Backbone bond lengths (Angstrom), bond angles and torsions (degrees), N, CA, C in turn:
res aa  C-N    CA-C-N  psi(-1)  N-CA   C-N-CA  omega(-1)  CA-C   N-CA-C  phi
1 X - - - 1.402 - - 1.527 110.06 -
2 X 1.311 116.56 154.84 1.423 123.31 -172.92 1.493 114.19 -59.22
3 X 1.352 118.00 122.94 1.410 120.30 170.71 1.601 117.63 80.57
4 X 1.299 115.34 15.58 1.527 116.54 -174.87 1.527 109.25 -75.26
5 X 1.311 115.99 -27.62 1.529 115.37 174.10 1.573 106.58 -104.79
6 X 1.390 116.03 116.87 1.402 119.51 -178.37 1.511 113.73 -52.81
7 X 1.333 119.10 -29.62 1.486 120.53 -171.43 1.530 111.92 -103.81
8 X 1.374 116.15 9.34 1.505 114.73 -175.62 1.467 114.41 -63.78
9 X 1.280 120.72 -32.62 1.438 121.83 175.79 1.539 108.29 -60.72
10 X 1.356 117.50 -38.89 1.382 118.21 -178.42 1.503 110.53 -70.28
11 X 1.377 115.98 -34.73 1.491 119.82 177.91 1.482 112.95 -57.62
12 X 1.406 113.49 -47.21 1.545 119.30 -179.43 1.484 104.96 -63.81
13 X 1.332 118.16 -48.94 1.439 124.91 -174.64 1.575 112.77 75.99
14 X 1.266 115.59 143.49 1.528 119.54 179.61 1.540 111.39 -59.27
15 X 1.420 117.88 -40.75 1.357 118.78 -173.09 1.541 108.84 -73.31
16 X 1.337 119.01 -32.87 1.510 116.26 174.48 1.448 116.36 -70.43
17 X 1.332 117.46 -14.48 1.424 122.52 178.10 1.512 110.08 -83.11
18 X 1.325 120.02 -25.02 1.397 122.06 -167.86 1.584 112.30 -123.96
19 X 1.300 117.23 -12.82 1.457 121.90 -171.15 1.528 108.25 -124.99
20 X 1.360 117.59 123.66 1.502 119.75 -175.32 1.400 112.21 -62.48
21 X 1.342 122.76 -43.55 1.462 125.23 -176.04 1.538 110.80 -64.72
22 X 1.403 116.69 -40.25 1.402 121.11 179.59 1.573 107.53 -66.21
23 X 1.249 114.49 -39.47 1.498 119.64 179.55 1.589 110.53 -62.82
24 X 1.343 113.65 -46.11 1.509 115.31 178.09 1.552 110.57 -59.94
25 X 1.362 117.07 -38.63 1.440 122.31 -179.88 1.586 107.80 -61.60
26 X 1.276 115.85 -44.05 1.488 118.53 176.30 1.554 112.32 -64.66
27 X 1.320 114.82 -46.40 1.433 118.42 179.18 1.585 110.21 -52.72
28 X 1.333 117.63 -42.58 1.416 122.04 -175.05 1.501 113.44 -71.74
29 X 1.433 117.35 -12.95 1.382 122.65 -173.02 1.581 106.46 -111.28
30 X 1.301 114.98 84.13 1.492 119.28 -166.83 1.612 105.28 -70.17
31 X 1.294 117.64 -21.42 1.535 118.60 -175.22 1.587 104.87 -70.14
32 X 1.252 121.09 -23.71 1.450 123.82 179.01 1.531 111.99 -78.15
33 X 1.352 117.11 -43.54 1.413 114.97 -170.39 1.589 116.75 -107.58
34 X 1.354 110.91 -16.81 1.572 116.04 -177.70 1.569 111.08 -57.70
35 X 1.396 118.47 -46.46 1.457 118.37 179.97 1.559 113.70 -56.56
36 X 1.364 117.03 -33.46 1.479 118.90 -179.61 1.540 107.38 -74.74
37 X 1.293 117.97 -37.82 1.479 120.49 -179.43 1.560 109.76 -64.14
38 X 1.417 116.58 -43.00 1.385 121.38 179.54 1.575 110.94 -65.21
39 X 1.343 114.13 -37.41 1.506 118.33 177.88 1.534 109.31 -64.01
40 X 1.330 115.97 -40.92 1.489 115.72 176.71 1.458 110.13 -59.71
41 X 1.312 121.23 -47.12 1.367 124.46 -179.08 1.547 112.90 -60.82
42 X 1.351 117.41 -43.54 1.468 119.28 174.62 1.498 112.02 -59.46
43 X 1.301 113.99 -37.36 1.507 116.19 178.40 1.501 117.85 -60.09
44 X 1.338 113.28 -21.19 1.439 122.67 176.12 1.514 111.92 -99.47
45 X 1.348 117.03 6.89 1.448 120.82 178.24 1.500 113.02 73.82
46 X 1.289 118.60 27.45 1.430 121.07 -175.06 1.573 113.36 -99.02
47 X 1.255 116.56 153.67 1.530 122.53 -178.01 1.496 106.84 -72.92
48 X 1.380 112.65 125.58 1.510 119.49 178.61 1.536 108.75 -119.92
49 X 1.332 117.79 21.07 1.442 117.90 -173.67 1.582 114.73 -78.14
50 X 1.336 115.46 -22.97 1.414 120.42 177.05 1.490 113.79 -134.14
51 X 1.327 120.23 65.71 1.443 125.01 -179.77 1.529 110.94 -67.67
52 X 1.347 117.52 148.82 1.452 123.93 178.95 1.473 106.07 -135.60
53 X 1.363 114.80 119.30 1.474 118.26 -177.21 1.595 107.11 -89.96
54 X 1.345 117.10 133.04 1.439 123.15 -179.59 1.536 103.10 -91.41
55 X 1.373 115.66 116.89 1.423 119.95 -176.41 1.543 112.32 -77.90
56 X 1.307 120.40 -22.65 1.501 119.87 177.31 1.436 112.66 -92.99
57 X 1.324 118.12 169.58 1.419 126.83 176.10 1.559 111.17 96.77
58 X 1.278 115.99 -171.84 1.471 118.28 -169.61 1.510 112.03 -107.12
59 X 1.352 117.87 -30.48 1.461 118.81 -172.66 1.516 110.21 -100.46
60 X 1.334 120.67 -175.00 1.426 124.20 177.24 1.461 106.82 -90.87
61 X 1.358 120.40 114.03 1.446 126.25 -174.68 1.511 109.85 -125.29
62 X 1.408 114.36 131.11 1.436 120.77 179.42 1.515 107.02 -133.15
63 X 1.375 113.40 127.32 1.496 115.93 172.26 1.529 108.06 -81.50
64 X 1.337 117.31 135.54 1.505 127.25 178.28 1.488 106.26 -109.08
65 X 1.332 117.85 94.48 1.385 122.64 -174.58 1.516 115.76 61.98
66 X 1.317 119.35 -149.51 1.516 120.91 -177.75 1.533 113.97 -92.08
67 X 1.457 114.58 -5.86 1.408 116.09 -165.41 1.527 114.74 -110.77
68 X 1.353 117.66 -32.11 1.419 126.82 -170.49 1.531 118.02 -125.74
69 X 1.283 116.23 155.10 1.453 126.22 178.59 1.524 112.93 -132.15
70 X 1.229 119.26 128.94 1.480 124.95 175.01 1.567 106.63 -98.96
71 X 1.312 116.09 123.74 1.449 121.72 176.83 1.519 110.95 -121.79
72 X 1.369 114.80 117.78 1.485 119.88 -177.54 1.537 108.93 -108.50
73 X 1.223 118.69 134.65 1.461 126.30 -176.42 1.524 110.62 -111.73
74 X 1.356 120.22 126.15 1.433 120.95 176.60 1.540 108.80 -66.19
75 X 1.274 121.79 154.09 1.450 125.37 175.98 1.487 115.57 -51.72
76 X 1.338 116.18 -38.04 1.429 118.56 -176.30 1.536 111.02 -75.09
77 X 1.285 117.88 -8.13 1.477 122.00 172.48 1.555 109.71 -117.61
78 X 1.304 113.94 31.72 1.495 117.53 -178.82 1.514 113.41 -61.56
79 X 1.345 116.18 -25.30 1.473 118.36 175.51 1.514 110.74 -62.94
80 X 1.309 123.46 -32.25 1.397 125.07 -179.92 1.527 107.34 -67.25
81 X 1.279 119.01 -39.16 1.419 121.79 174.01 1.486 118.19 -54.13
82 X 1.363 113.66 -44.48 1.378 122.17 -178.59 1.561 108.47 -73.40
83 X 1.322 117.31 -38.45 1.452 121.40 176.52 1.589 111.27 -60.95
84 X 1.269 111.93 -48.54 1.449 116.00 -177.51 1.480 112.35 -67.03
85 X 1.364 119.35 -46.08 1.478 120.37 178.99 1.538 108.15 -63.97
86 X 1.313 117.35 -45.11 1.432 120.46 -177.97 1.515 113.94 -56.79
87 X 1.367 110.38 -49.13 1.487 117.89 -179.65 1.514 113.56 -62.76
88 X 1.258 120.24 -49.16 1.510 126.33 179.05 1.487 106.81 -60.62
89 X 1.311 121.85 -40.18 1.475 121.65 178.14 1.538 110.29 -72.05
90 X 1.244 119.43 -41.69 1.525 121.82 -176.96 1.515 110.99 -71.29
91 X 1.315 117.61 -32.33 1.502 122.59 -176.01 1.444 112.65 -88.78
92 X 1.300 120.86 -17.12 1.462 126.86 -178.35 1.531 112.98 -47.19
93 X 1.266 118.35 116.14 1.455 120.50 176.12 1.498 115.09 83.71
94 X 1.361 118.00 -2.71 1.410 119.75 -174.78 1.573 113.89 -103.89
95 X 1.341 118.61 -2.39 1.362 122.88 -174.93 1.555 107.73 -120.16
96 X 1.387 115.94 147.26 1.490 119.69 170.56 1.546 110.39 -76.49
97 X 1.325 115.80 -22.26 1.446 122.22 -178.99 1.457 111.72 -85.04
98 X 1.341 120.55 136.75 1.471 118.51 -178.41 1.573 107.82 -70.03
99 X 1.379 112.19 144.21 1.460 122.11 170.00 1.489 106.04 -132.27
100 X 1.362 118.51 161.67 1.460 121.52 -179.36 1.586 108.95 -61.34
101 X 1.327 115.73 149.61 1.440 121.97 172.15 1.528 108.38 -108.76
102 X 1.277 113.98 144.24 1.501 118.30 177.88 1.567 111.95 -78.47
103 X 1.150 117.53 122.98 1.562 126.22 178.67 1.466 111.33 -91.67
104 X 1.333 115.80 -47.53 1.449 124.20 -175.55 1.488 110.61 -157.58
105 X 1.324 117.26 161.28 1.438 122.78 178.67 1.461 108.90 -151.58
106 X 1.368 117.66 160.98 1.416 118.86 178.33 1.542 110.14 179.26
107 X 1.307 115.33 -170.03 1.496 125.03 176.19 1.478 109.35 -132.84
108 X 1.417 113.70 137.36 1.476 118.07 172.34 1.498 105.94 -122.26
109 X 1.231 119.93 108.71 1.414 126.73 178.30 1.514 113.92 46.93
110 X 1.343 112.74 46.03 1.415 121.27 173.91 1.510 113.09 92.58
111 X 1.402 116.58 -6.53 1.470 120.25 178.24 1.496 108.23 -99.30
112 X 1.418 119.93 112.44 1.469 121.31 179.80 1.506 109.68 -74.08
113 X 1.348 116.70 157.11 1.438 118.66 178.57 1.543 108.54 -148.55
114 X 1.310 114.54 158.10 1.480 122.56 170.87 1.504 111.54 -125.60
115 X 1.349 117.55 141.14 1.432 119.23 164.94 1.443 104.37 -109.42
116 X 1.419 112.54 123.36 1.491 120.86 -176.68 1.550 111.90 -126.77
117 X 1.319 114.40 161.88 1.469 119.53 -177.94 1.558 106.28 -72.33
118 X 1.357 116.07 150.53 1.479 122.77 177.99 1.533 109.20 -94.24
119 X 1.257 120.97 123.15 1.441 122.42 178.95 1.648 111.69 -78.53
120 X 1.272 115.38 157.46 1.416 118.13 -179.19 1.587 108.91 -105.12
121 X 1.281 118.33 149.62 1.425 123.37 -179.76 1.515 114.34 138.91
122 X 1.226 122.77 -178.92 1.456 127.02 -179.44 1.496 105.65 -103.28
123 X 1.351 113.76 134.69 1.454 122.52 179.26 1.533 109.87 -53.47
124 X 1.318 120.37 130.26 1.449 119.89 -176.01 1.590 110.44 -56.66
125 X 1.227 121.14 -42.49 1.483 128.71 -179.69 1.560 110.62 -58.07
126 X 1.255 118.29 -29.92 1.430 123.53 175.30 1.559 114.63 -78.32
127 X 1.302 112.30 -44.38 1.536 121.25 -171.79 1.510 108.17 -81.91
128 X 1.374 119.30 -45.32 1.439 124.09 -165.26 1.531 112.43 -50.38
129 X 1.358 119.79 -49.97 1.470 118.58 -170.41 1.577 112.48 -61.15
130 X 1.335 113.81 -18.28 1.525 118.71 -172.80 1.563 111.74 -102.10
131 X 1.325 117.57 -1.52 1.457 120.33 -178.36 1.509 110.89 -73.96
132 X 1.302 122.85 142.21 1.478 125.93 172.05 1.473 107.53 -62.54
133 X 1.293 119.59 159.17 1.488 127.53 -175.56 1.554 107.61 -56.35
134 X 1.314 118.01 -53.46 1.491 119.33 -179.14 1.505 114.20 -56.07
135 X 1.326 114.48 -36.86 1.459 120.05 178.07 1.496 111.48 -66.91
136 X 1.338 117.03 -39.50 1.426 121.97 176.77 1.560 113.85 -62.29
137 X 1.362 114.55 -37.22 1.389 119.13 174.56 1.472 114.25 -66.88
138 X 1.330 115.35 -38.47 1.416 121.38 175.90 1.500 115.07 -62.53
139 X 1.363 114.52 -42.99 1.514 118.51 178.59 1.494 108.08 -67.72
140 X 1.297 119.02 -41.09 1.414 119.42 -177.98 1.546 113.81 -62.26
141 X 1.363 114.71 -36.64 1.506 119.06 175.08 1.606 106.61 -62.99
142 X 1.273 115.82 -42.63 1.495 117.66 -179.86 1.532 110.58 -66.60
143 X 1.241 120.71 -34.98 1.499 124.74 176.92 1.593 105.28 -65.90
144 X 1.286 121.76 -47.20 1.344 121.86 176.90 1.515 115.04 -58.38
145 X 1.365 116.00 -35.34 1.467 123.04 178.89 1.511 105.38 -73.03
146 X 1.310 120.72 -36.40 1.403 122.86 -175.58 1.574 112.25 -68.53
147 X 1.446 112.72 -42.71 1.398 119.34 174.56 1.564 109.24 -54.53
148 X 1.312 116.21 -48.84 1.398 119.11 -173.57 1.549 111.54 -67.91
149 X 1.387 118.35 -29.56 1.390 123.94 -178.33 1.540 105.88 -72.62
150 X 1.323 120.83 -44.74 1.493 124.11 175.65 1.442 109.23 -55.53
151 X 1.333 118.18 -48.13 1.431 122.72 -176.97 1.516 117.51 -67.09
152 X 1.261 117.70 -17.30 1.475 122.75 173.79 1.585 111.41 -78.98
153 X 1.283 115.75 -19.47 1.496 118.66 177.85 1.552 109.86 -69.29
154 X 1.336 114.49 140.22 1.498 118.87 178.97 1.496 111.60 -64.24
155 X 1.337 119.09 144.53 1.450 123.80 -176.94 1.483 113.06 -64.52
156 X 1.326 115.10 -42.57 1.523 118.83 -172.41 1.466 111.31 55.51
157 X 1.361 118.81 -136.66 1.445 121.34 -179.88 1.475 115.80 -62.63
158 X 1.324 118.87 -20.04 1.502 121.86 -178.56 1.561 109.97 -67.30
159 X 1.354 115.66 -11.56 1.426 115.54 174.02 1.544 115.83 -68.83
160 X 1.317 112.11 -16.43 1.477 120.41 -178.43 1.469 112.15 -87.83
161 X 1.313 121.43 -4.08 1.470 120.70 -177.18 1.522 110.90 -63.83
162 X 1.308 113.57 138.15 1.559 117.36 179.67 1.501 106.79 -108.56
163 X 1.388 116.04 153.28 1.444 122.02 -6.42 1.462 112.40 -82.97
164 X 1.400 112.93 155.32 1.355 119.72 179.58 1.566 113.68 -62.56
165 X 1.303 117.57 161.43 1.550 114.94 -169.64 1.509 114.83 -59.13
166 X 1.332 116.97 -42.54 1.445 115.55 -178.32 1.500 116.12 -62.80
167 X 1.408 113.51 -37.68 1.401 121.12 179.08 1.517 110.65 -71.20
168 X 1.347 116.46 -38.82 1.465 119.93 174.98 1.551 111.58 -60.48
169 X 1.343 115.32 -48.11 1.430 119.39 -178.54 1.642 111.62 -60.53
170 X 1.286 111.41 -46.72 1.488 115.02 177.33 1.576 111.76 -58.01
171 X 1.220 116.51 -42.07 1.475 118.50 179.35 1.542 108.62 -65.65
172 X 1.405 121.89 -42.72 1.305 122.86 -177.41 1.562 111.76 -67.56
173 X 1.326 115.03 -36.15 1.471 119.01 178.64 1.552 107.08 -65.54
174 X 1.317 120.15 -44.51 1.376 122.29 178.91 1.477 117.03 -58.21
175 X 1.286 117.54 -37.88 1.474 125.16 -177.01 1.500 116.10 -95.04
176 X 1.364 118.40 -5.72 1.398 126.08 -170.10 1.527 113.19 -56.94
177 X 1.265 118.02 -52.20 1.543 120.62 -176.29 1.545 110.59 -63.12
178 X 1.315 114.33 -46.51 1.505 118.79 -176.88 1.604 106.62 -64.49
179 X 1.293 118.11 -39.29 1.469 120.12 -178.14 1.628 108.66 -60.38
180 X 1.363 113.64 -52.56 1.400 117.46 -170.78 1.580 114.19 -73.55
181 X 1.457 114.42 -25.45 1.445 121.00 171.12 1.547 106.59 -66.57
182 X 1.274 118.59 -42.70 1.538 121.62 -177.99 1.506 106.32 -65.60
183 X 1.311 120.02 -39.43 1.445 121.55 -175.85 1.549 113.97 -82.84
184 X 1.359 116.23 -0.01 1.420 116.51 169.59 1.519 115.97 89.79
185 X 1.336 118.16 18.29 1.415 122.93 -179.42 1.542 107.60 -58.64
186 X 1.329 125.21 135.12 1.374 131.91 -177.84 1.566 107.93 -55.64
187 X 1.308 114.65 140.07 1.532 120.11 176.82 1.526 115.52 -53.26
188 X 1.322 115.41 -34.76 1.479 119.02 179.60 1.530 111.37 -62.35
189 X 1.311 119.09 -37.03 1.457 122.13 175.84 1.584 112.24 -75.76
190 X 1.340 112.21 -37.57 1.512 116.48 -179.39 1.563 109.49 -65.72
191 X 1.341 117.83 -24.43 1.476 120.67 -178.07 1.589 108.59 -67.73
192 X 1.309 117.22 -30.16 1.476 116.97 178.96 1.417 116.20 -93.69
193 X 1.387 113.90 2.48 1.531 115.35 -174.96 1.486 115.02 -69.20
194 X 1.263 117.82 -36.61 1.540 121.32 179.12 1.487 109.75 -60.59
195 X 1.321 118.40 -45.02 1.474 119.77 178.62 1.505 114.15 -61.31
196 X 1.308 112.31 -39.81 1.518 119.35 178.33 1.471 110.33 -67.07
197 X 1.377 118.98 -41.57 1.430 123.34 -179.70 1.584 111.31 -64.59
198 X 1.302 113.53 -37.33 1.437 119.44 179.40 1.513 111.16 -63.07
199 X 1.272 113.84 -38.17 1.508 121.15 177.98 1.511 111.29 -75.98
200 X 1.288 119.95 -23.11 1.452 119.81 -165.11 1.531 113.19 -64.45
201 X 1.290 120.43 -33.24 1.513 120.28 -178.68 1.596 107.91 -67.56
202 X 1.303 115.00 -30.96 1.517 115.98 175.53 1.494 114.32 -85.18
203 X 1.360 116.29 -31.53 1.484 120.81 179.79 1.511 113.02 -71.36
204 X 1.360 115.10 -35.73 1.492 123.51 -173.86 1.489 107.96 -106.22
205 X 1.406 114.65 115.56 1.482 115.55 174.49 1.470 113.05 -61.26
206 X 1.311 117.57 127.93 1.415 123.10 -177.37 1.553 111.78 -95.83
207 X 1.317 116.90 -26.80 1.456 123.13 -171.73 1.508 110.60 -119.92
208 X 1.213 123.15 6.46 1.400 126.02 176.27 1.579 111.27 -64.74
209 X 1.346 117.01 153.44 1.496 115.06 -177.47 1.574 110.06 -59.54
210 X 1.328 117.56 129.84 1.416 122.15 -174.71 1.533 113.11 -77.94
211 X 1.290 114.43 156.06 1.518 119.87 178.80 1.521 106.92 -132.46
212 X 1.316 117.20 169.65 1.437 122.55 -175.11 1.562 104.67 -74.47
213 X 1.250 115.37 128.36 1.512 122.47 174.03 1.466 109.04 -122.49
214 X 1.354 119.24 128.95 1.321 127.54 171.27 1.495 113.83 -86.14
215 X 1.380 117.38 -31.54 1.468 122.76 178.19 1.503 112.16 76.49
216 X 1.351 117.76 -2.90 1.392 118.43 -170.76 1.532 114.55 -145.66
217 X 1.342 115.43 55.24 1.482 116.37 176.39 1.576 105.53 -85.50
218 X 1.255 114.90 75.79 1.504 125.21 179.42 1.545 109.69 -115.23
219 X 1.342 117.60 162.00 1.421 120.61 -178.41 1.578 116.22 -56.80
220 X 1.303 115.39 -26.19 1.558 119.35 -178.46 1.537 109.66 -71.96
221 X 1.363 115.61 -14.49 1.522 118.53 -170.46 1.564 111.52 -113.24
222 X 1.334 118.07 7.90 1.453 115.58 170.88 1.506 111.85 -138.70
223 X 1.309 117.97 166.06 1.438 124.90 179.66 1.522 109.76 -112.77
224 X 1.382 115.69 148.59 1.432 123.01 176.39 1.481 109.34 -118.97
225 X 1.278 114.96 156.77 1.486 119.39 176.16 1.567 108.30 -142.31
226 X 1.300 119.30 149.07 1.432 124.11 -176.80 1.499 107.82 -116.66
227 X 1.415 112.55 127.62 1.406 117.68 174.14 1.474 111.80 -124.71
228 X 1.321 117.68 106.62 1.464 125.63 179.61 1.504 110.19 57.60
229 X 1.381 112.13 43.95 1.469 118.48 177.41 1.476 120.22 88.59
230 X 1.356 112.40 -3.07 1.492 117.89 -178.05 1.516 108.39 -111.28
231 X 1.284 114.55 124.34 1.499 121.37 -178.11 1.525 110.11 -92.51
232 X 1.347 114.89 142.67 1.447 121.21 -179.17 1.596 106.98 -142.40
233 X 1.245 112.28 161.50 1.559 121.99 174.91 1.536 100.02 -75.06
234 X 1.364 115.09 130.95 1.514 118.79 -176.34 1.450 110.53 -121.75
235 X 1.345 122.78 -5.25 1.415 122.97 -179.04 1.536 113.81 178.50
236 X 1.348 118.32 150.30 1.437 124.84 -178.72 1.471 107.84 -129.48
237 X 1.340 115.99 135.42 1.477 121.30 -177.06 1.507 107.35 -146.57
238 X 1.304 111.60 171.24 1.504 124.02 177.54 1.588 109.75 73.63
239 X 1.266 115.31 93.46 1.480 121.43 -179.75 1.568 108.70 -120.13
240 X 1.278 118.72 36.26 1.442 120.76 -175.88 1.536 115.58 -82.12
241 X 1.396 112.64 -16.83 1.425 115.47 -179.06 1.524 112.68 -111.47
242 X 1.355 114.15 25.32 1.467 118.80 -178.79 1.487 114.06 -62.60
243 X 1.277 123.27 137.80 1.428 129.92 166.55 1.485 111.66 -134.48
244 X 1.356 116.44 179.39 1.460 120.27 178.05 1.466 104.77 -115.42
245 X 1.395 116.71 135.24 1.441 117.65 176.85 1.565 113.37 177.64
246 X 1.240 118.50 -156.52 1.458 124.09 -174.49 1.448 111.18 -72.30
247 X 1.341 122.89 139.68 1.444 128.13 -156.72 1.604 107.29 -78.12
248 X 1.267 120.15 -27.13 1.442 119.86 179.54 1.566 116.83 -66.35
249 X 1.228 115.05 -19.27 1.493 125.01 179.63 1.559 108.31 -51.82
250 X 1.314 115.29 -37.76 1.449 115.12 -174.25 1.517 115.69 -87.96
251 X 1.317 116.37 7.02 1.470 120.88 168.18 1.519 114.53 -82.37
252 X 1.342 113.41 -10.72 1.495 116.70 -170.64 1.548 111.69 -72.18
253 X 1.262 118.42 -43.10 1.452 121.99 -179.94 1.510 117.28 -54.82
254 X 1.361 115.38 -54.61 1.452 120.27 173.84 1.463 115.47 -64.19
255 X 1.444 115.68 -33.24 1.433 117.39 179.16 1.481 110.09 -68.63
256 X 1.255 119.51 -36.71 1.554 121.15 -174.59 1.557 109.79 -81.07
257 X 1.313 112.48 -50.72 1.482 118.61 -171.71 1.553 115.85 -83.59
258 X 1.332 117.48 -17.37 1.496 117.61 -165.64 1.583 113.37 -130.78
259 X 1.304 114.50 -38.62 1.470 116.99 -170.38 1.548 108.23 -73.81
260 X 1.439 114.17 -36.03 1.429 116.72 171.33 1.578 113.59 65.29
261 X 1.343 114.49 20.16 1.534 116.16 177.81 1.488 110.71 73.73
262 X 1.326 125.97 14.22 1.345 127.65 -177.13 1.553 110.84 -93.19
263 X 1.286 123.22 118.59 1.397 125.15 -170.68 1.550 115.10 -51.14
264 X 1.380 113.16 -42.85 1.414 114.88 -178.13 1.582 114.30 -64.94
265 X 1.382 115.39 -36.97 1.369 122.23 178.66 1.566 112.64 -69.19
266 X 1.377 113.66 -41.51 1.409 122.76 177.63 1.500 110.71 -59.27
267 X 1.288 116.00 -52.50 1.443 126.98 -179.25 1.486 112.08 -55.11
268 X 1.348 116.34 -49.40 1.502 123.20 178.44 1.560 114.16 -61.79
269 X 1.334 115.53 -45.92 1.455 119.98 176.08 1.541 109.43 -57.55
270 X 1.298 119.67 -52.86 1.425 123.79 -171.47 1.547 108.36 -70.96
271 X 1.319 122.64 -40.63 1.387 123.71 177.76 1.553 112.07 -66.16
272 X 1.282 118.34 -35.87 1.401 127.19 176.81 1.617 106.58 -60.74
273 X 1.323 114.27 -42.60 1.385 120.03 -174.55 1.571 112.59 -78.44
274 X 1.385 113.12 -22.93 1.451 115.45 176.42 1.486 113.55 125.16
275 X 1.320 120.01 1.42 1.502 119.25 178.88 1.479 109.77 -100.59
276 X 1.364 110.73 116.05 1.448 117.66 178.41 1.510 115.78 -81.07
277 X 1.311 115.39 -16.66 1.469 118.44 -177.58 1.626 108.45 -138.13
278 X 1.275 108.99 140.48 1.476 119.27 -176.81 1.449 105.57 -113.14
279 X 1.403 121.39 94.74 1.413 127.02 -177.83 1.533 110.27 -101.08
280 X 1.373 112.32 179.33 1.491 120.12 -178.77 1.567 106.52 -63.57
281 X 1.317 117.42 -43.33 1.493 118.03 -174.56 1.522 115.37 -64.28
282 X 1.413 112.22 -34.12 1.490 114.83 174.28 1.506 111.03 -73.20
283 X 1.295 118.29 -37.33 1.483 115.20 177.68 1.496 112.42 -67.27
284 X 1.270 117.57 -39.51 1.415 122.81 176.32 1.546 112.71 -57.70
285 X 1.354 115.31 -46.98 1.479 122.58 176.85 1.491 111.51 -62.62
286 X 1.311 119.34 -43.73 1.431 121.40 178.72 1.537 111.51 -67.16
287 X 1.303 118.91 -37.77 1.468 122.60 177.22 1.539 109.81 -65.48
288 X 1.326 117.98 -37.73 1.531 119.61 176.94 1.597 104.73 -67.73
289 X 1.262 121.04 -49.89 1.468 124.58 -176.81 1.537 107.01 -58.37
290 X 1.312 120.73 -41.18 1.452 121.08 -175.56 1.605 108.87 -64.29
291 X 1.267 115.48 -35.67 1.483 118.16 -179.03 1.515 109.88 -79.73
292 X 1.296 123.47 -20.25 1.400 131.01 178.57 1.558 116.21 -98.49
293 X 1.253 115.01 -2.21 1.495 120.98 177.04 1.501 110.46 -60.32
294 X 1.369 117.67 142.03 1.357 120.47 -178.97 1.467 118.79 -54.30
295 X 1.322 112.59 -33.47 1.515 121.21 175.56 1.522 116.55 -99.32
296 X 1.385 118.53 14.44 1.432 122.68 -169.66 1.502 109.87 -56.53
297 X 1.446 112.26 132.06 1.455 120.00 172.07 1.548 103.76 -165.62
298 X 1.298 114.61 89.67 1.445 121.71 -169.91 1.569 108.59 -61.76
299 X 1.333 118.97 -39.99 1.503 118.32 179.21 1.460 115.61 -59.51
300 X 1.344 117.78 -25.34 1.461 121.09 178.62 1.527 113.87 -99.99
301 X 1.346 116.07 -20.55 1.444 116.35 -167.43 1.520 116.13 -113.70
302 X 1.322 120.02 -9.29 1.441 119.85 179.44 1.551 108.81 -89.90
303 X 1.267 118.69 107.81 1.528 125.83 -172.41 1.454 108.87 -89.78
304 X 1.277 120.10 59.32 1.468 128.53 174.03 1.452 113.50 -127.19
305 X 1.353 120.94 110.13 1.507 121.76 -171.67 1.516 107.14 -56.04
306 X 1.308 111.26 132.22 1.489 119.07 177.42 1.447 123.09 62.01
307 X 1.415 115.71 25.47 1.401 115.48 -172.09 1.524 114.95 -69.94
308 X 1.419 117.64 -23.39 1.471 122.59 174.60 1.504 110.01 -60.30
309 X 1.312 121.70 -37.50 1.446 127.67 178.75 1.548 113.61 -82.33
310 X 1.335 112.90 -31.80 1.502 113.76 -175.55 1.529 117.51 -82.92
311 X 1.337 113.35 -15.37 1.493 115.61 175.09 1.444 110.94 -116.29
312 X 1.326 118.74 141.92 1.488 123.67 -171.40 1.494 107.97 -98.05
313 X 1.392 116.80 -17.42 1.482 118.36 -175.00 1.584 106.01 -164.27
314 X 1.343 116.90 179.08 1.371 121.40 -174.77 1.621 112.52 -64.38
315 X 1.239 114.72 -34.57 1.442 119.17 175.37 1.428 113.24 -61.23
316 X 1.319 117.59 -48.74 1.445 122.69 179.43 1.586 108.98 -65.86
317 X 1.279 114.31 -29.26 1.446 118.02 -177.27 1.561 108.50 -73.86
318 X 1.268 115.02 -40.14 1.595 117.29 177.59 1.520 107.91 -66.17
319 X 1.246 122.37 -35.95 1.478 126.18 175.51 1.589 109.28 -62.89
320 X 1.357 115.30 -34.94 1.382 119.58 -174.58 1.466 110.31 -78.22
321 X 1.307 117.15 -39.40 1.567 124.20 -174.53 1.551 106.32 -77.35
322 X 1.309 119.21 -40.69 1.485 118.49 -175.82 1.592 102.96 -112.07
323 X 1.259 118.29 64.83 1.408 122.51 -177.11 1.603 109.00 -71.60
324 X 1.315 114.30 147.20 1.507 120.21 178.82 1.544 110.45 -105.72
């Protein structure tokens, strides 16, 4: 509840509320913020006897027993709070796949928070590397189906998230070359970037009806479960980076991190999503979107061994990533 710890504003600190580096320093120092988090939980009558701090992610996240999670958002990332709350509210009851439910919400000294239910299953990033190939194809088909299911939900208030899709794309196109030069993309790929960017406005629908995009269908953001040797997607979480825009944008995470250029995986992902045919135009559009993604960094994100040497330019790279 607001103000129950007299020094909680001092714990957060003005700099951590407004400066990303100061916030990261706070996040790394659990001794500073955990007492405030537990006080928030106690204020809602929740069990704080066995807290578990989640080390990954962006926000301050504490597991409260086996059933609940407290997620605290710094003011400088307030947009993530609105995206998370809006997405969980908008998608509630609309998916066959479990997602967290909001149990409580509030604000402590300007820092918004959510108490949400904790899903069961094995974190995708832990299970995925050990799955047999046929199981990986099965899971990717389910991920494609999940993306399509999320995108069928009405946008509701999520339609108001800024920036709007066309503005976001224009900004990404404008800064694309500088971004990838800074990240060390090889010159042979940079050489084809201007041609791809010239095509991007035509390749990527700017004014088509927008859908819910999480931007992050990656193993760290879903849970898997095994039933008699068969693995399935068992839960989806983390909606802090949701935006509204063109549907293909959400194919990039599983394409880069999971499909690994293997035709069976690529085919299952796209067929699950609803694409029966993988043609040059679709590959070109996906390549453009991959370079324009808000977290784009091909050197870190393309999980295909030796791809820098195997592709001579962006056209060969798109053929490698979305192999048939």
